[in-house]
Every structure is written in C-alpha cells, then in structure tokens.
N, C-alpha and C positions, 0 to 999 in steps of 0.2 A: 335561214333565221327572216323572217319578214320586217322586225323590228326591233327596239335591244331585247335581248331578255327572252323575246317570245320563238316559240320553235313552229315553222311552216305545221302547214293542217295538212297533211294529201293526197282527202278525201277529196275529191269534187263532187261527187252526189250529190243527191238529193238530199239534206241533214231536216229531219221532225223530229219531231213535240206529239208527244200520245198522246189526250186525254182521257180522261176517265173520271169514273163518278158510278159508286152501288150507292141506292133509299140508307135511311138509315139503317144500321147493326141490327136490327130487331127484325129489315123484312129479303136482308139477300147477307151472303157470306165472303163477304170482302176477301179473303183469301183466296178463296174459290170466283167469283166475280170478277175481280179483275183482272186477274191471271187471266182467262175466259176469253176477257176483251184485245189485252196484250194479243194475245196470239190471233185471232181474227183481223187484230187492226199490221200484223208484223206483215196476214196473206196479203193484203190487200196495199202492203208498198206494191208501188213499179221496178221494174228490174233499176236496180242499184241504187237507191235509199237506204238509206240508215234512220234511226229512228233515237236518236242522243240525249234526249231528254222524257223525263217520263211527271205527268203530271196526271195526279186523283187529291178526288177530292170521297170522303165518308158523309152522306147530309145526301139531306131530300133538296130533288130538283125545281121544289117547289119553291125556293127561296128565291126570295129577292137579290140581282147581281151581287146589292151592296154587300151584303149578310152573308152571302157565299166563301167560299173559301174562307173560311175562321173556324172550321170542326179543329177540335185534334183526337176527332173519330180514328182517324188511325192511325194510330198512338197504343190505338188498344185489339193491334190485329199483328202475327205477325205476318202481315204481304211482302211474297217474297218478289216484290223489283221496289230497286230504291224509286226514292221522292224526289222529286225536283221541284218541291212545294205543292198548292194547291189553282185552283179558277185559279183567283185572284193575284198569284206570280208568276202564270203564263197570261192573263194577259199586259202584264204589268211589262215581261221580256219582248213581247212581241212591243210592244213599242216602239221600244230601241236599237238605233240604229245596227250595237254587238252581238243582240238576239244570233242568240246559238242557231237557230231553225230556223230553214224556206220555207215549212210548214205544217203543219197542226194535225194531225189521223186521229179521230174517234170511230170508235163501232157502228156506231149511229146518230144518225141525232138530234135523240130522245137519254142518252146519255148527257147529254149537253142540254135539256126543255131548253128553256126559254132565258135565253143570256141572249140569241140574236148576235151570234157572233161579227157576224155577215157588218149589220148597222151598228156596231163596239167603233167600230172607228181605229183599229188598231193597223198599219199596214200594211201588216206581213200576211193575215189572216181573210183570209174571202169563205163565203159560201161554197162551197160544191157540196153535190147533192149524186155522190156514188156510193152505191153499195161497198161496204169491207172485210164483203164477202169477192169467191173473182166464179165465175163461170165455169161448171171442173171442168 
C-alpha cells in the first residue's frame, strides 16, 4: 500500500487513454465506427502499453473546441465501449497531475480534427504523427 487505503498498481507499462469520435449520428454508425477505431488503436500500441481510459464523442469535428464534448448523442446508441467522457473530460484530466494515463492514442488525427492538441497546452499531450496501423 502506498498511502492509507490505496492499493499499489502492479502495472508499470505505458498507460494510454484512447480518443474516438464519429461524425453526427446521421453520417456514421457509432456502434460500428467507434469499435473499429478502438481495434485500430489497440493494434498500434507499443508492447507493454495498456488502454486505461476511453474518451469519445458522437458529434461534428468542425465545432470549435469550447463547443466540443457536450453532446449526449452517444446515449442514444448501445456502444460496446465504456465511456470515461468526451474531449473536454480528456483535456481536463490531461491537465491533472494525477491523471490515469501517460499518453493518448487515436485512430487518425482526422478524428481529432481541428483541436490541435499539441497547441492546447496539456502537459501530457504532445502530437506525434504515427499511423494507427502497424506494417504487416
């Protein structure tokens, strides 16, 4: 035990949050798109990495950052992925010193759209252009 009442986590690998987004529900089926994005993100993880949090939204990627992540459209679907929140929740947690993750992965920078995470100032988020597919 590290502190009173807390258990030590034996996992010492890279903890990753996953970001996903589908366009408005009339353009994409979130029950298909989000699991596909998750599969591609998992395939691109380096050895020893583990996805520990899932953040996603069902909304247009063309919204301004301050307008993003407030939709409840995801509640209308039976999406088979637990949801820790949307983009606003991801960015807020990234700012905290006790965040659950060391890195963020997304299937494609197109999923993030115009957020420009590297310029957001979140200390744990730095933009790296690495495709979410590994070579065969």
